[in-house]
C-alpha positions as CSV (number, residue, x, y, z in Angstrom):
1,M,-14.9,-7.3,-5.1
2,Y,-13.3,-3.9,-4.9
3,S,-13.8,-1.6,-1.9
4,L,-14.7,1.9,-2.8
5,K,-11.2,3.0,-2.0
6,E,-9.7,0.4,-4.3
7,F,-12.1,1.3,-7.1
8,L,-11.3,5.0,-6.8
9,A,-7.6,4.2,-7.1
10,L,-8.2,2.0,-10.1
11,A,-10.4,4.5,-11.9
12,G,-8.3,7.5,-10.9
13,I,-11.3,9.5,-9.6
14,S,-12.0,11.2,-6.3
15,R,-14.7,10.1,-3.9
16,A,-16.6,13.4,-4.7
17,T,-16.5,12.6,-8.4
18,F,-17.8,9.0,-7.7
19,Y,-20.7,10.4,-5.7
20,K,-21.5,13.0,-8.4
21,L,-21.5,10.2,-11.0
22,K,-23.7,8.1,-8.7
23,R,-26.2,10.9,-8.3
24,V,-26.6,11.2,-12.1
25,G,-26.7,7.4,-12.7
26,Q,-23.3,7.2,-14.3
27,A,-21.4,5.2,-11.5
28,P,-20.9,1.5,-11.8
29,A,-23.4,-0.7,-10.0
30,Q,-22.5,-1.3,-6.3
31,T,-23.3,-4.1,-4.0
32,G,-23.3,-4.0,-0.2
33,I,-25.0,-6.0,2.4
34,T,-23.6,-3.7,5.0
35,R,-23.0,0.0,4.7
36,R,-19.7,-0.6,2.8
37,V,-19.8,0.1,-0.9
38,Q,-18.3,-2.7,-3.0
39,I,-18.0,-3.0,-6.7
40,A,-17.6,-6.3,-8.5
41,H,-14.4,-6.7,-10.5
42,D,-16.2,-7.4,-13.8
43,T,-18.6,-4.5,-13.2
44,A,-15.7,-2.1,-12.5
45,H,-13.7,-3.2,-15.6
46,A,-16.8,-3.0,-17.9
47,W,-17.5,0.5,-16.5
48,L,-13.9,1.6,-17.2
49,K,-14.0,0.2,-20.8
50,R,-17.2,2.2,-21.4
51,R,-15.6,5.4,-20.0
52,E,-12.6,4.9,-22.3
53,A,-14.8,4.4,-25.3
54,V,-16.6,7.7,-24.6
55,A,-13.3,9.6,-24.1
């Protein structure tokens, strides 16, 4: 699992951009039993591949 900070570094996006994408349903699925946002590795990499295909 990636923490939000790790995912942002991997994706090269800011926290503000992540939450804008989340607001419009474009962010990767997150899991979190606690208040911490976590993103599974396979979910993160699939999201990045989809973003590359669109670009």
